[in-house]
C-alpha positions as CSV (number, residue, x, y, z in Angstrom):
1,X,24.6,7.2,3.6
2,X,23.2,6.7,0.3
3,X,19.9,8.5,-0.3
4,X,17.4,5.8,-0.8
5,X,14.6,6.9,-3.3
6,X,11.6,5.1,-5.0
7,X,11.5,3.9,-8.7
8,X,9.3,7.1,-9.5
9,X,12.5,9.2,-8.7
10,X,14.9,7.3,-11.0
11,X,15.5,8.9,-14.3
12,X,16.4,7.4,-17.7
13,X,16.3,3.8,-16.5
14,X,12.9,2.7,-17.9
15,X,13.5,-0.5,-18.9
16,X,15.4,-1.7,-15.6
17,X,12.5,-0.1,-13.6
18,X,9.8,-1.6,-15.5
19,X,11.4,-5.0,-15.1
20,X,12.0,-4.6,-11.4
21,X,8.5,-3.5,-10.8
22,X,7.3,-6.8,-12.7
23,X,9.4,-8.7,-10.5
24,X,7.8,-7.2,-7.2
25,X,4.3,-7.5,-8.8
26,X,4.7,-11.2,-9.6
27,X,6.2,-11.9,-6.3
28,X,8.5,-14.2,-7.7
29,X,12.3,-13.2,-6.7
30,X,15.5,-14.5,-8.3
31,X,18.4,-15.6,-6.0
32,X,20.4,-13.0,-7.5
33,X,20.5,-9.8,-10.0
34,X,23.5,-8.4,-11.5
35,X,23.0,-4.6,-12.0
36,X,25.8,-3.9,-14.6
37,X,26.7,-0.7,-16.7
38,X,28.8,2.4,-16.8
39,X,29.8,4.2,-13.5
40,X,27.5,6.8,-12.6
41,X,24.1,5.5,-14.3
42,X,22.4,4.8,-11.2
43,X,23.1,1.0,-10.5
44,X,23.4,1.2,-6.8
45,X,20.3,3.8,-6.4
46,X,18.1,1.2,-8.4
47,X,19.4,-1.6,-6.3
48,X,18.7,0.1,-3.0
49,X,15.3,1.4,-4.4
50,X,14.5,-2.3,-5.3
51,X,15.5,-3.5,-1.8
52,X,13.4,-0.5,-0.3
53,X,10.2,-1.7,-2.2
54,X,11.0,-5.4,-1.4
55,X,10.9,-4.5,2.5
56,X,8.2,-2.0,2.2
57,X,5.1,-3.2,4.0
58,X,2.4,-1.3,1.8
59,X,2.6,-4.3,-0.5
60,X,2.8,-2.4,-3.9
61,X,5.4,-2.5,-6.5
62,X,7.1,0.8,-5.4
63,X,8.2,1.8,-1.7
64,X,5.9,4.0,0.0
65,X,8.7,5.9,1.8
66,X,6.6,6.1,4.9
67,X,6.6,2.8,6.7
68,X,9.4,1.6,9.4
69,X,10.9,-0.5,7.0
70,X,11.2,2.3,4.2
71,X,12.6,4.5,6.9
72,X,15.2,2.2,8.0
73,X,16.4,1.7,4.7
74,X,16.6,5.4,4.2
75,X,18.8,5.8,7.5
76,X,20.9,2.7,6.3
77,X,20.0,0.4,9.5
78,X,17.7,-2.1,8.3
79,X,19.0,-5.4,9.6
80,X,18.4,-7.4,6.4
81,X,20.2,-4.9,4.0
82,X,23.9,-5.5,3.9
83,X,26.3,-3.6,1.8
84,X,29.8,-5.2,0.7
85,X,32.2,-2.5,0.0
86,X,35.9,-2.6,-1.1
87,X,38.4,-2.8,1.6
88,X,41.3,-0.2,1.6
89,X,41.7,2.3,-1.0
90,X,41.2,-0.3,-3.9
91,X,37.9,0.1,-5.8
92,X,37.9,-3.8,-6.3
93,X,36.0,-6.1,-3.8
94,X,37.9,-9.3,-3.2
95,X,36.3,-12.7,-3.6
96,X,37.3,-13.7,-0.3
97,X,35.4,-10.7,1.3
98,X,32.2,-11.5,-0.7
99,X,32.6,-15.2,0.4
100,X,33.1,-14.5,3.8
101,X,30.1,-11.9,4.2
102,X,27.8,-14.1,2.2
103,X,28.5,-17.4,4.1
104,X,28.0,-15.4,7.6
105,X,24.7,-14.0,6.1
106,X,23.5,-17.4,5.0
107,X,23.7,-19.0,8.3
108,X,20.9,-16.7,9.7
109,X,17.4,-16.1,8.8
110,X,16.2,-12.6,7.9
111,X,15.4,-10.6,10.9
112,X,12.5,-8.4,10.0
113,X,11.6,-9.0,6.2
114,X,11.3,-12.2,4.5
115,X,14.4,-11.8,2.6
116,X,18.2,-10.6,3.0
117,X,19.5,-8.1,0.2
118,X,23.2,-7.7,-0.3
119,X,24.2,-4.8,-2.3
């Protein structure tokens, strides 16, 4: 389980966090976002914090950490949050795996939130 946190706890990513907060404040979400950079800078943690804030029922530009949706993201059991991980011992995610997962997700509507998030 990856510890989910709020934007306030993410360090040294001020520009990215400000951009994501503005996306949440405007309420206009792109179909996809690419979190790119060197290993170990917090891309996955920031993506999960964005998903947590998106699902949060408090309706602010950051996650409250107290509502049911935030707790589900923290415990890695939110039905609209999906992780695609490399299969086997490689660090590479195969295109076929992504296509298969995305097609299976696209056939159903979101369960609880208004969106589905794939990390």
